[in-house]
N, C-alpha and C positions, 0 to 999 in steps of 0.2 A: 504494500500500500504506500503510495508516494507521500512525501512530506511537503506540505505547502507553506511557503513563506508568505510574508505580508505583501500581497500584490492585489491588483484589482480583480474582484470577482463580481460578475454581473448579477443583478438581482435575480433570485430564484424563487419560484412559487412553491411554497411548502404546503402540504395538507395540514390539518390540525396537528400542531406540535404538542407533545406532552413533555414538559421539562420539570425536573426536580432540582430545587436549589437547596443544598445541604450546607448550612453554616450556622454556628452557634451565636452569631450576632444578628439580631432582628433587623437592624438598620441596613446591613449588607444584603439580607434577603429582600427587603423592601426595595432598595435601590436597584438591585439586579433585576427584580421582577418588573419594575416600571420600565426599565431599559428594554427588556425583551418584549414586553407587551407593546411598547411604542414602535419597535422595529418590525415585529412579525404580525401583530394583531391577532391572528388566529392561533393563539397559544394558550394552553392550559398549564398553569403554574401550580406545583405543589411545593411545600416547604418542610424541611426537617432541621431541628436544632441540635441533634446529636446523632451518632451513628446507629444507635438502636432504632431510632425512628426511621432512618433510611432503610434498614433491613425490614422493618414492619411494613413500610409502604410498598416495598418490592414484593411482598407476599400477596398484595391485593391489586397492584397496579402495574402497568407496563409504561415505560418512559422511553422517549427517543434519546434523551440526553440528561445526564446528571452533572450539574456544576458542583464540584465537591471540594470543600475545605478539608485539608488533611491535618488540621490541628483543631480537633473538636472532641467533645466528650465521647468516649467509647471508641475513638478511632486513633489517629496519630501514628499509623505505621503502614508499611507496604501491603499488609494483608487485607487492607480495606478494598483494594482493587479486585483481587480474586474472589473475595467474599461477595462482592456485588455481582460479578460475572457468574458465580456459582448459582445465583438466583435468576439472573437474566443475562445470558451469554451475548445477546445482541445489543444491549444498551451501551451507548457511547458515554465516556466519562471525560469531562474537561476539569482538570484540577485547577482550582482558583484559590491561591494561597498567598500569604505574606512571606512564606519561606523563600530564601534565595534560590532562584531558578537554576543558577549555575551549579548548585550543589544537589538540588532535589529533582529537577525536572526529568532528566533522562532515566533516573531510577524508576520513577512512577510511570513513565511512558513504556519502559521495558517491562514493567509489571502488568501492562495492559491498558493504561489510560490512553486516550486519543489526543491529548494535548495538555499543556500546562501554561497558566497565566498568573502573573503577579497581580496582587490587589491594587497596585498603583498604576495598572494599565489604563490607557485612555479608552473612552467608551467605544470609539469606532474600531479599536483593535479587538475589544471583547466581541463585538458583533461579527467582525471578520473571522475570528477564531471559531465562533459558534457555527457560522455558515460553512466554513471549511470542513468542520467535523461532521456536520449534518449531511454534507455531500459524500461522506465516506472516506475523506482524507484525514491525515494527521496534521496537527499544527504545533510548530515550535516557533519561537520568536527569532528575529534576525540576530538579536543580542546573544541568544543561546547558540545559534549556529556559529557565530564568530568565536564564542568561548570554546565550543567543541573543536573547531579548527585549530585554535591556539593550543589546546591540550594535545592534539595530534602532533603538532610541530615542536612541542617542548617535552621535557621529561615529565613523567607522571608525578603529580603532587602526592604527598603522603596520604591524604584522604582518598585519593583516587585508587590507591592500592587496596583499600578495604573492600571486602565482599559486601553484598547487600545486607546480609545478616549482621556483619561486624559494624557496618555503618548504622544500622537500625539500633544496635545496642549502644554504640557511641552516643547517638542522639538521646537515648534515655538516660545514659550516665551523666551527661552534661546538664540534664534537666533535674538532677538530684535524686534519681531513682536508685534505690539500693539493689544489690545483686539479687536478693530474694524477690523484690518487687518486679524486677525485670523478668525473672524466671516465671512469675505468675502471669505477667502481662503477655509474654510470648509463648506461654505453655511449654517451657523447656525445663530440663533439670537444672538444679542449682550449680552442680559441678560443670555443666555444659556452659553456662553463662560465665563462670569463673575462667574457663579455658578461653572463651572468646575475649574476655577482658584482658587476659595476658597478651593475646595476639594483638589486640588493639593498641595496648601500651607499647609493644615492640614496634609495630608499624608506624605509630605516631611519634616514636622516639621520646616517650615520657616515662616517668617512674611512678606517678601517682595521679589521683583524680584532679587535684588542684592544678597540676601542670597541664593535664589534658584540657581542662576547662579554659585555662589561660591561652593555650595554643589555639583552641577553637575560636575564642573571642578575638584574639590578635589577628587571625587570618580570615575572620568573618565567615567561617565555614558553615555555621548554622545560625 
């Protein structure tokens, strides 16, 4: 499936669209809903304030597109994408997040999302991304394309050497989660998390959590 960059897409007539906006901030849901209704007109909007509500809505409804915040109660990990597709393999997912796209976007797209947008994105870009994905293509920003090209031309950064699971655990560690809390969140054994933690420290060239957090902040990795 081709990746579409920001370029002109002629207006397309869509049948009645069913879109789910999943975000724990009501003002974001309201603003996004108004934007989509103004652009498409023939759109039915549903809303979810946490990931449990997303799963519950998928049990009774079919959606063409989910605009998904990846930092919301009950979610905040890569498993959100396959969990959605387990219930509806055809629904398209546009991640809409305040997380740095240069760190997070490709991981979520590789997990099955159709695109990634930052919450500071201009309105016309949001519409462009939605139309691109509804056409059946994937969307990534020009900024992310340039970042990926830069990564290819330079040596891998420390964080780029982490596996998806290691990156996921690093994300939880720097947010203050204990080893046991991470094990419960990811449904893994405690000693498995401890092993991952050692690997993360080695790859990030740190010796403790404080150093890890400082390095992540310094390099704006998360």
